[in-house]
C-alpha positions in Angstrom: 0.0 0.0 0.0 1.3 3.4 -0.9 2.1 6.1 1.6 -0.6 8.3 -0.1 -3.2 5.5 0.5 -2.2 5.1 4.1 -2.5 8.8 4.7 -5.9 8.9 3.0 -7.2 6.1 5.2 -5.8 7.7 8.3 -7.5 11.0 7.4 -10.8 9.3 6.8 -10.6 7.4 10.1 -9.8 10.6 12.0 -12.8 12.4 10.4 -15.1 9.5 11.2 -13.8 9.5 14.8 -14.4 13.2 15.1 -17.9 12.9 13.7 -18.7 10.0 16.1 -17.5 12.0 19.0 -19.5 15.0 18.1 -22.6 12.9 17.6 -22.0 11.2 21.0 -23.9 13.9 23.0 -27.1 12.4 24.1 -30.1 14.2 25.5 -33.4 13.3 27.2 -36.3 14.9 29.0 -36.8 13.7 32.5 -39.9 14.1 34.6 -39.4 14.2 38.4 -41.3 15.2 41.5 -41.0 17.7 44.3 -43.8 17.2 46.8 -47.0 17.2 44.6 -45.4 19.1 41.7 -44.3 17.4 38.5 -41.2 19.0 37.0 -39.5 18.5 33.7 -35.8 18.6 33.3 -33.4 18.3 30.3 -30.3 16.2 30.6 -27.3 16.0 28.3 -24.2 13.8 28.4 -21.5 12.4 26.2 -22.2 8.8 25.6 -18.7 8.2 24.2 -17.1 9.1 27.5 -16.8 6.1 29.9 -17.6 6.2 33.6 -19.0 8.8 35.9 -18.0 12.4 35.4 -18.6 15.8 37.1 -22.2 17.1 36.9 -23.5 20.6 36.4 -27.0 21.7 37.3 -28.4 24.6 35.2 -31.2 26.8 36.4 -33.2 28.9 34.0 -34.0 32.6 34.0 -37.4 34.0 34.8 -38.9 32.9 31.5 -38.5 29.3 32.6 -36.9 26.3 30.9 -36.0 27.1 27.3 -33.7 26.4 24.4 -31.2 28.8 26.1 -30.6 26.5 29.1 -30.9 23.4 26.9 -28.2 24.6 24.6 -25.9 25.3 27.5 -26.6 21.7 28.8 -25.4 20.3 25.4 -22.4 22.6 25.4 -21.4 21.4 28.9 -21.9 17.8 27.8 -19.5 18.4 24.9 -17.0 19.7 27.5 -17.2 16.4 29.4 -19.8 17.1 32.0 -23.2 15.5 32.6 -25.6 18.5 32.7 -29.2 18.8 33.9 -31.2 21.9 33.1 -33.8 21.8 35.9 -37.4 23.1 36.1 -38.3 25.3 39.0 -41.8 26.4 37.9 -43.3 22.9 37.0 -44.2 20.9 33.9 -46.2 23.0 31.4 -45.7 26.3 33.3 -43.9 28.3 30.7 -44.4 32.1 30.9 -45.5 33.7 27.6 -44.8 37.3 28.7 -42.6 39.3 31.1 -45.7 39.8 33.2 -46.3 36.1 33.6 -42.6 35.5 34.1 -42.5 38.1 36.9 -45.5 36.4 38.6 -43.8 33.0 38.6 -40.4 34.3 39.6 -41.7 36.4 42.5 -43.7 33.5 43.8 -40.5 31.7 44.5 -38.3 34.7 45.4 -40.9 35.5 48.1 -40.8 31.9 49.3 -37.1 30.9 49.5 -38.0 27.6 51.3 -40.0 26.4 48.2 -37.3 27.7 45.9 -34.7 25.7 47.8 -36.9 22.6 47.7 -37.4 22.8 44.0 -33.7 23.2 43.1 -32.6 20.5 45.6 -35.1 18.1 43.9 -33.2 18.7 40.6 -29.9 18.1 42.4 -31.1 14.8 43.7 -32.0 13.7 40.1 -28.5 14.7 38.9 -26.8 12.9 41.7 -28.7 9.7 41.0 -27.8 9.6 37.3 -25.3 6.8 36.5 -23.3 9.2 34.3 -22.7 11.6 37.2 -20.1 11.5 40.0 -22.2 12.6 42.9 -19.1 13.9 44.7 -18.4 16.3 41.9 -21.3 18.6 41.2 -21.6 22.3 40.6 -24.6 24.5 39.7 -24.9 27.5 37.4 -27.9 29.8 37.0 -29.0 32.8 34.9 -30.8 35.9 36.3 -33.6 34.2 38.4 -31.4 31.1 38.1 -28.5 32.9 39.6 -30.6 33.7 42.6 -31.6 30.1 42.8 -28.1 28.6 42.8 -27.1 31.0 45.6 -30.1 29.7 47.5 -29.0 26.2 46.8 -25.7 27.0 48.4 -27.4 28.7 51.3 -29.4 25.6 51.9 -26.2 23.8 52.7 -26.2 21.6 49.6 -23.2 19.2 49.4 -21.8 20.4 46.1 -18.4 21.8 44.9 -19.5 25.2 43.7 -22.1 27.6 42.3 -21.9 30.2 39.6 -24.4 33.0 39.3 -24.6 34.8 35.9 -26.2 38.2 36.3 -28.3 36.9 39.2 -30.1 38.6 42.0 -28.0 38.7 45.2 -30.5 39.7 47.9 -31.3 37.4 50.8 -34.1 37.7 53.3 -32.0 35.5 55.7 -28.4 36.5 55.2 -27.4 34.5 58.3 -28.0 31.5 56.1 -24.6 32.3 54.5 -23.1 30.2 57.3 -24.7 27.1 55.8 -22.7 27.4 52.6 -20.3 24.5 52.1 -19.1 25.2 48.6 -17.2 27.8 46.6 -19.1 30.7 45.1 -18.5 32.6 41.9 -20.7 35.7 41.0 -20.5 37.0 37.5 -22.1 40.4 37.5 -22.9 43.2 35.1 -21.3 46.3 36.7 -24.1 48.5 35.4 -27.0 46.1 36.2 -29.9 48.3 37.4 -31.8 45.3 38.7 -29.2 44.6 41.3 -28.7 47.8 43.3 -25.4 48.6 45.0 -26.9 47.9 48.4 -27.6 44.3 47.4 -24.0 43.9 46.1 -22.7 45.3 49.4 -25.0 43.1 51.5 -24.1 40.0 49.6 -20.4 40.6 49.9 -20.8 41.2 53.7 -22.8 38.0 53.9 -20.0 36.1 52.3 -17.3 37.7 54.5 -19.3 37.1 57.7 -19.8 33.5 56.9 -16.2 32.9 55.8 -17.2 31.6 52.4 -14.6 31.0 49.6 -16.2 33.5 47.2 -15.3 35.5 44.1 -17.1 38.5 42.6 -16.4 39.6 39.0 -18.1 42.7 37.6 -18.0 43.4 33.9 -17.8 47.1 33.0 -20.5 48.3 30.6 -22.6 45.1 31.1 -26.2 45.3 32.3 -28.8 42.6 33.2 -29.0 39.4 31.0 -25.6 40.1 29.4 -25.3 36.4 28.3 -28.6 36.2 26.4 -28.5 37.3 22.7 -32.3 37.7 22.9 -31.9 40.4 25.4 -31.3 43.0 22.7 -28.5 45.5 22.2 -29.6 48.6 24.0 -28.0 48.8 27.5 -30.1 51.9 28.2 -33.0 49.6 28.8 -31.1 47.9 31.6 -31.3 44.5 29.8 -28.9 43.8 26.9 -26.6 41.2 25.5 -22.9 41.9 25.8 -20.7 39.6 23.7 -17.5 40.4 25.6 -19.0 39.8 29.0 -20.7 36.7 27.8 -17.4 35.3 26.5 -15.4 36.4 29.6 -18.0 35.0 32.0 -18.0 31.6 30.3 -14.2 31.5 30.5 -14.4 32.5 34.2 -16.8 29.6 34.8 -14.5 27.2 33.1 -11.6 28.3 35.2 -13.8 27.9 38.3 -14.7 24.4 37.3 -11.1 23.5 36.8 -10.5 24.5 40.4 -13.4 22.9 42.1 -13.3 19.7 40.2 -9.5 19.1 40.3 
């Protein structure tokens, strides 16, 4: 066989291998329960990767589960994690407008006990999945989801870390910071009008008082929802996509995972 033929076969094998790897990400919809509520999560994992691997819980923004969180689950699966995009609102409860979203989000923001119960139910599902190493789990959340993963930490969940992307920082019970057993990373829009300076100061004091291992990164020029391309491009509205902050925050999350999962 000629050298040219060998190289051609090698190239074809490489391309086939690459194609197979890319096609190896599997997804499924999972129904699970929390008390009397039926919830619907979306799980993604790389079927070509053997054995348990770190897990990442993803919590949606105030509009509820969507392609946004599902796409991030698939992206995390491609990176070698098993990812579960959870459902806080309940199966079939998908806001159609900001007004409906506000009603759903405030129901849980005003009842942090229920919020913690819903997100911990998703954590139990992820921990029980055979693809997941239950000793290596982190949680990330966007906007309302950022608030939620901080509440997961405040609940005392046995996880490695939480990452809040442009999430709310307020807490009706800041003393619960002492329950936090994991590392905390907050990725914040420096000009976010939905998170006033007093909330930032109170959050940082909560972390200091509780002796938490925490990081706070503020992106200049970024407002609320800076990771979501559907947020528009007008920062004057207080809600806008910021490509630089989106890219930088994702890289910060990856560095954080490298630390907590080492």
